[in-house]
VOGUNU-7831 format. One record per residue: residue number from 1; residue in three letters; z, y, x of N, C-alpha, C in turn. Coordinates in Angstrom, 2 decimals. Example, Ala and Ser with C-alpha at 12.3 -4.5 7.8 and 13.67 -1.06 7.14 Angstrom:
LUMDO  seq  type     n.zz     n.yy     n.xx    ca.zz    ca.yy    ca.xx     c.zz     c.yy     c.xx
LUMDO    1   ALA     7.80    -5.69    13.19     7.80    -4.50    12.30     7.80    -3.30    13.20
LUMDO    2   SER     7.08    -2.25    12.85     7.14    -1.06    13.67     7.87     0.03    12.90
This chain:
LUMDO  seq  type     n.zz     n.yy     n.xx    ca.zz    ca.yy    ca.xx     c.zz     c.yy     c.xx
LUMDO    1   MET   -51.04   172.37   -54.72   -50.97   172.45   -56.16   -50.53   173.85   -56.54
LUMDO    2   GLN   -51.23   174.45   -57.54   -50.87   175.78   -58.02   -50.33   175.66   -59.43
LUMDO    3   ARG   -49.50   176.63   -59.81   -48.92   176.62   -61.15   -49.32   177.91   -61.84
LUMDO    4   TYR   -49.77   177.79   -63.07   -50.18   178.94   -63.85   -49.55   178.85   -65.23
LUMDO    5   LYS   -49.30   180.01   -65.84   -48.79   180.00   -67.21   -49.97   179.86   -68.16
LUMDO    6   THR   -49.78   179.05   -69.19   -50.79   178.90   -70.22   -50.43   179.77   -71.39
LUMDO    7   GLY   -51.28   179.77   -72.42   -51.05   180.58   -73.60   -49.72   180.29   -74.27
LUMDO    8   ASN   -49.25   179.03   -74.22   -47.99   178.72   -74.86   -46.81   178.87   -73.90
LUMDO    9   GLN   -47.04   179.59   -72.79   -46.01   179.97   -71.82   -45.39   178.79   -71.08
LUMDO   10   LYS   -46.02   177.63   -71.09   -45.55   176.51   -70.28   -46.37   176.46   -69.01
LUMDO   11   PHE   -45.80   175.99   -67.93   -46.52   175.91   -66.68   -47.34   174.64   -66.63
LUMDO   12   VAL   -48.54   174.77   -66.12   -49.44   173.65   -65.98   -49.79   173.51   -64.51
LUMDO   13   ASN   -49.76   172.30   -64.02   -50.16   172.05   -62.64   -51.66   171.90   -62.58
LUMDO   14   LEU   -52.29   172.65   -61.68   -53.73   172.54   -61.49   -53.99   171.87   -60.17
LUMDO   15   TYR   -54.62   170.71   -60.23   -54.89   169.94   -59.04   -56.28   170.28   -58.52
LUMDO   16   LYS   -56.42   170.19   -57.22   -57.73   170.39   -56.62   -58.58   169.18   -57.00
LUMDO   17   ILE   -59.65   169.42   -57.73   -60.46   168.30   -58.20   -61.89   168.36   -57.68
LUMDO   18   SER   -62.16   169.31   -56.79   -63.52   169.39   -56.26   -63.82   168.12   -55.48
LUMDO   19   GLY   -65.06   167.70   -55.60   -65.48   166.50   -54.88   -65.34   165.23   -55.70
LUMDO   20   MET   -64.69   165.31   -56.86   -64.57   164.12   -57.70   -65.85   163.95   -58.50
LUMDO   21   THR   -66.24   162.70   -58.71   -67.42   162.43   -59.53   -67.07   162.62   -61.00
LUMDO   22   VAL   -68.08   162.68   -61.84   -67.85   162.80   -63.28   -67.04   161.61   -63.78
LUMDO   23   VAL   -67.36   160.43   -63.31   -66.64   159.23   -63.73   -65.17   159.33   -63.33
LUMDO   24   GLU   -64.90   159.78   -62.11   -63.51   159.93   -61.65   -62.77   160.97   -62.49
LUMDO   25   LEU   -63.43   162.07   -62.80   -62.81   163.11   -63.63   -62.50   162.58   -65.02
LUMDO   26   LYS   -63.44   161.85   -65.61   -63.23   161.28   -66.95   -62.06   160.31   -66.94
LUMDO   27   ASN   -62.01   159.44   -65.92   -60.92   158.47   -65.83   -59.57   159.16   -65.67
LUMDO   28   LYS   -59.53   160.21   -64.86   -58.29   160.96   -64.67   -57.86   161.60   -65.98
LUMDO   29   LEU   -58.81   162.19   -66.69   -58.53   162.83   -67.97   -58.05   161.82   -69.01
LUMDO   30   ILE   -58.72   160.69   -69.08   -58.31   159.65   -70.03   -56.89   159.19   -69.73
LUMDO   31   GLY   -56.57   159.02   -68.45   -55.21   158.62   -68.08   -54.17   159.65   -68.51
LUMDO   32   LYS   -54.49   160.93   -68.29   -53.56   162.00   -68.69   -53.40   162.03   -70.21
LUMDO   33   ILE   -54.50   161.85   -70.95   -54.43   161.85   -72.41   -53.54   160.71   -72.87
LUMDO   34   ASN   -53.71   159.53   -72.28   -52.91   158.38   -72.69   -51.43   158.55   -72.35
LUMDO   35   GLN   -51.10   159.32   -71.32   -49.71   159.50   -70.90   -48.96   160.54   -71.72
LUMDO   36   THR   -49.67   161.55   -72.23   -48.97   162.66   -72.87   -48.58   162.36   -74.31
LUMDO   37   GLU   -47.46   162.92   -74.70   -47.01   162.89   -76.08   -46.99   164.31   -76.64
LUMDO   38   ASN   -47.52   165.25   -75.86   -47.49   166.67   -76.23   -48.69   166.97   -77.13
LUMDO   39   SER   -48.41   167.16   -78.42   -49.49   167.40   -79.38   -50.19   168.73   -79.14
LUMDO   40   GLU   -49.48   169.72   -78.59   -50.10   171.02   -78.31   -51.22   170.88   -77.28
LUMDO   41   ILE   -50.95   170.11   -76.24   -51.97   169.88   -75.20   -53.16   169.15   -75.79
LUMDO   42   LEU   -52.91   168.14   -76.60   -54.00   167.37   -77.19   -54.83   168.24   -78.13
LUMDO   43   GLU   -54.16   169.08   -78.92   -54.88   169.99   -79.82   -55.71   170.99   -79.03
LUMDO   44   ASP   -55.16   171.50   -77.92   -55.92   172.43   -77.07   -57.16   171.75   -76.50
LUMDO   45   MET   -57.02   170.50   -76.10   -58.16   169.76   -75.55   -59.24   169.59   -76.61
LUMDO   46   ILE   -58.84   169.27   -77.82   -59.82   169.11   -78.90   -60.56   170.42   -79.13
LUMDO   47   ARG   -59.80   171.55   -79.12   -60.44   172.85   -79.31   -61.44   173.13   -78.19
LUMDO   48   LEU   -61.10   172.79   -76.95   -62.02   172.99   -75.84   -63.31   172.19   -76.01
LUMDO   49   PHE   -63.16   170.94   -76.43   -64.35   170.12   -76.64   -65.16   170.62   -77.84
LUMDO   50   ASP   -64.49   171.11   -78.87   -65.20   171.67   -80.02   -66.02   172.89   -79.62
LUMDO   51   ILE   -65.46   173.72   -78.72   -66.19   174.89   -78.23   -67.44   174.45   -77.49
LUMDO   52   GLU   -67.30   173.43   -76.65   -68.44   172.94   -75.87   -69.52   172.39   -76.79
LUMDO   53   ASP   -69.11   171.72   -77.87   -70.06   171.08   -78.78   -70.71   172.05   -79.76
LUMDO   54   SER   -70.07   173.19   -79.99   -70.57   174.11   -81.01   -71.75   174.91   -80.48
LUMDO   55   GLU   -72.54   175.33   -81.39   -73.67   176.20   -81.06   -73.20   177.64   -81.25
LUMDO   56   LEU   -72.59   178.20   -80.24   -72.10   179.57   -80.34   -73.28   180.53   -80.29
LUMDO   57   PRO   -73.29   181.49   -81.20   -74.39   182.45   -81.18   -74.30   183.35   -79.95
LUMDO   58   VAL   -75.45   183.71   -79.45   -75.51   184.62   -78.31   -75.46   186.03   -78.86
LUMDO   59   TYR   -74.52   186.82   -78.37   -74.39   188.19   -78.83   -75.43   189.05   -78.13
LUMDO   60   GLU   -76.22   189.73   -78.92   -77.25   190.61   -78.38   -76.74   192.05   -78.42
LUMDO   61   LEU   -76.83   192.73   -77.29   -76.42   194.13   -77.22   -77.52   195.01   -77.79
LUMDO   62   SER   -77.10   196.08   -78.46   -78.06   197.05   -78.97   -78.55   197.91   -77.81
LUMDO   63   VAL   -79.60   198.66   -78.06   -80.14   199.58   -77.05   -79.06   200.58   -76.65
LUMDO   64   GLU   -78.30   201.08   -77.64   -77.24   202.05   -77.37   -76.14   201.45   -76.50
LUMDO   65   GLN   -75.78   200.21   -76.78   -74.74   199.54   -75.99   -75.20   199.32   -74.55
LUMDO   66   LYS   -76.45   198.89   -74.39   -76.99   198.69   -73.04   -77.03   200.01   -72.28
LUMDO   67   SER   -77.39   201.08   -72.98   -77.44   202.40   -72.37   -76.05   202.84   -71.92
LUMDO   68   ALA   -75.04   202.62   -72.77   -73.66   202.98   -72.43   -73.17   202.20   -71.21
LUMDO   69   ILE   -73.52   200.93   -71.14   -73.13   200.09   -70.00   -73.80   200.60   -68.72
LUMDO   70   ASN   -75.09   200.91   -68.81   -75.80   201.42   -67.63   -75.23   202.76   -67.18
LUMDO   71   GLU   -74.88   203.62   -68.14   -74.27   204.91   -67.80   -72.93   204.71   -67.10
LUMDO   72   ALA   -72.13   203.79   -67.60   -70.82   203.51   -66.98   -70.99   202.97   -65.57
LUMDO   73   ARG   -71.97   202.09   -65.38   -72.23   201.54   -64.04   -72.64   202.65   -63.07
LUMDO   74   GLU   -73.46   203.54   -63.54   -73.91   204.65   -62.70   -72.74   205.56   -62.33
LUMDO   75   GLN   -71.87   205.85   -63.30   -70.68   206.66   -63.03   -69.81   205.97   -61.98
LUMDO   76   TYR   -69.66   204.67   -62.09   -68.85   203.91   -61.13   -69.47   203.99   -59.74
LUMDO   77   ARG   -70.80   203.81   -59.66   -71.48   203.87   -58.36   -71.28   205.24   -57.69
LUMDO   78   LYS   -71.23   206.28   -58.51   -71.06   207.64   -57.99   -69.59   207.98   -57.71
LUMDO   79   GLY   -68.69   207.05   -58.02   -67.27   207.30   -57.78   -66.61   208.13   -58.85
LUMDO   80   ASN   -67.27   208.30   -59.97   -66.73   209.07   -61.08   -65.85   208.16   -61.94
LUMDO   81   VAL   -64.66   207.87   -61.41   -63.73   206.94   -62.07   -62.34   207.56   -62.13
LUMDO   82   LEU   -61.51   206.99   -62.99   -60.12   207.43   -63.11   -59.20   206.29   -62.70
LUMDO   83   THR   -58.03   206.64   -62.20   -57.01   205.62   -61.98   -56.43   205.26   -63.35
LUMDO   84   GLY   -55.71   204.17   -63.41   -55.06   203.79   -64.66   -54.13   204.87   -65.16
LUMDO   85   GLU   -53.42   205.48   -64.24   -52.48   206.55   -64.59   -53.22   207.76   -65.17
LUMDO   86   GLN   -54.34   208.14   -64.54   -55.13   209.27   -65.03   -55.69   208.97   -66.42
LUMDO   87   ALA   -56.17   207.75   -66.62   -56.72   207.37   -67.91   -55.64   207.42   -68.99
LUMDO   88   GLU   -54.46   206.91   -68.70   -53.35   206.94   -69.66   -52.99   208.37   -70.02
LUMDO   89   LYS   -53.01   209.26   -69.02   -52.69   210.67   -69.28   -53.74   211.28   -70.21
LUMDO   90   GLU   -55.01   211.03   -69.94   -56.07   211.58   -70.79   -55.99   211.03   -72.21
LUMDO   91   ILE   -55.73   209.74   -72.34   -55.61   209.14   -73.66   -54.45   209.76   -74.41
LUMDO   92   GLY   -53.32   209.97   -73.71   -52.17   210.62   -74.32   -52.50   212.02   -74.82
LUMDO   93   GLU   -53.31   212.74   -74.03   -53.72   214.09   -74.44   -54.61   214.03   -75.67
LUMDO   94   TRP   -55.53   213.06   -75.70   -56.43   212.91   -76.86   -55.64   212.60   -78.12
LUMDO   95   LEU   -54.58   211.80   -77.96   -53.77   211.39   -79.11   -52.71   212.43   -79.44
LUMDO   96   GLY   -52.62   213.48   -78.64   -51.65   214.54   -78.89   -50.23   214.14   -78.57
LUMDO   97   GLU   -50.08   213.25   -77.61   -48.72   212.80   -77.22   -48.12   213.73   -76.18
């Protein structure tokens, strides 16, 4: 079992669920829903299902955006990259810090 922090800074136990059928997963979820009194968890679950049910628009990149991405990929392939520290230094210089 692994523990991860969620957005509301509480730890959630993540169980290994691979190999479970859809029916088993649904039954496990229904059991957890029936056991909890935590409204934050229930609200988060509703939001997750709303996301799944919604027709989210697909974001289309412009030609310029695609070109910038391809240029960045090429720079990366050539090793033309900065460390985090180098990038912070350059940004500080640009901002006049």
